[in-house]
MARFIGU-266924 format. One record per residue (C-alpha): x, y, z; residue in one letter. Coordinates in pm, whole numbers, plus 32768, in hexadecimal, padded with zeros to 4 digits. Layout:
residues N
XYZA;...
END
This chain:
residues 149
800080008000M;8093814F7F9AQ;80918264809BK;7FF183A78026Q;809C84F4804AN;7FE285EA812AS;7FD986DC8002A;7F0185DB7F4AD;7DF585F38053N;7DB2875680D0P;7CCC86D681E1R;7DE085FC826BK;7ED387208260A;7DDD87FA8320T;7DAF86F1842CF;7F2786C0843DS;7F5F8834847DR;7E4B88398582L;7EE0870A8633I;803887AE8632T;7FB088ED86CEV;7EEF882D87D8V;801B8753882EV;80FA8888883EG;8012893C892FI;7FE888078A08V;816187D28A09T;81A689368A7AL;80A2891B8B8EA;813087D08C0AV;829588588BFEF;823889938CBEW;817B88C88DC3T;82A287DA8DDEG;839688F68E1EI;82B789858F2FV;8293882A8FCAF;840B87EB8FC2L;845B89409056R;83558931916DN;834287C091CAD;847D870C9158V;8596880C916EF;851688CE929BK;866D896492E2D;86758A1B9194Y;86508B9191D2Y;84E78BFF91F0N;84AA8D689263P;83648CFF930DA;84138BFF93EDR;85798C78940EH;862C8DAF947FS;876D8E2B93E1I;88AB8E0294AEV;89B08E7093AEE;897B8F2D9269Q;8A518FEB916FD;89EE915A918BP;8A3F91A9901FD;89A090838F67T;88A690239079L;890E8EB9904EE;88B28DEC9182V;89D78D269210Y;893A8C9C934EA;87DB8C8493DFW;873A8BEA9511K;85EC8B4A955DD;85028B739689A;85C78A6D9751Q;87078B399727G;87B58A4A9637R;88928B039541V;88AB8A9193D5Y;89948AF192BAT;89B28A92914CR;8A9A897891B8E;898C88D0928DS;89358775920BA;87C787AE91B6S;88108903911FV;892888769049R;884687598FCDL;8725883C8F64F;879D88628DF8P;87B286E78DDAY;864C86CC8E57G;85E087C58D4DI;869D86FD8C45T;85EB85BD8CAEA;849F86778CA4L;84E886F08B42I;8534858E8ACDL;83F985008B6CV;831F86158ADCV;83BA85E58983M;837084708991G;820B84AB8A01L;81D685B288F3A;825984CB87E3A;817983B0885DS;804B8495886FL;809285218712Q;80B383C28683S;7F768341872BA;7EA5846D86C3L;7F278463855ET;7ED982F08546Q;7D7C832985D2A;7D45844684DCC;7DB7837583B5E;7CD382598420T;7BAE83478446L;7BE983E782F3L;7C1E82968248A;7AD8821782E1G;7A17833E8255K;7A9F831F80F5T;7A8C81A780CBE;7A0A807E818CA;7AFD7FF38289A;7B957EA08232P;7AAE7D83828EG;79797E608291R;78707E88818BV;78227FE08105A;76CF806E816AR;763C8061800DN;76AC7EFB7FC6A;75D07DC97FD1T;763D7C657FF8L;75E47B757EE4T;762E7A067EC8F;76B1799B7D79V;770778307D49G;771577F17EC0G;780B790C7F01R;77B97A547FA6K;780E7B887ED6T;77E97CF97F19D;77377DCC7E1BS;76C17F317E30P;75497F4A7E44S;748F802A7D56T;733B80C47D81A;722580067CD8G;72DA7EB87CD5E;72277D927D79S;
END
């Protein structure tokens, strides 16, 4: 079976663009939610102005060198959980990319199946306007016409 180019079927191309936009928006939302989750629940020592107070800061660049939490623990960029935050983001990116690719593939396959079902009868099914006739002991499909008995 030869695969059709999306330019051959404008309806398929439209659905493909729509699926891409939907998957892109969902991916961005999941990524943003994942970053917030990592920052607030996994890497709690990462600097958060709502939970930490600044201990040491560069007066010119305003870069924060050290901060402390409500229990008085002081953290720096060399702290273990702070140092591992970029790796957590990298893992999140890879997971989100895998999920987005799977979602794109599943939606595209579902769209192709839906469009193929509307244009022609699915394999193993009889078209709506067909009638079954028995010729010589074998069942054959033939399109019915109005006025035929």
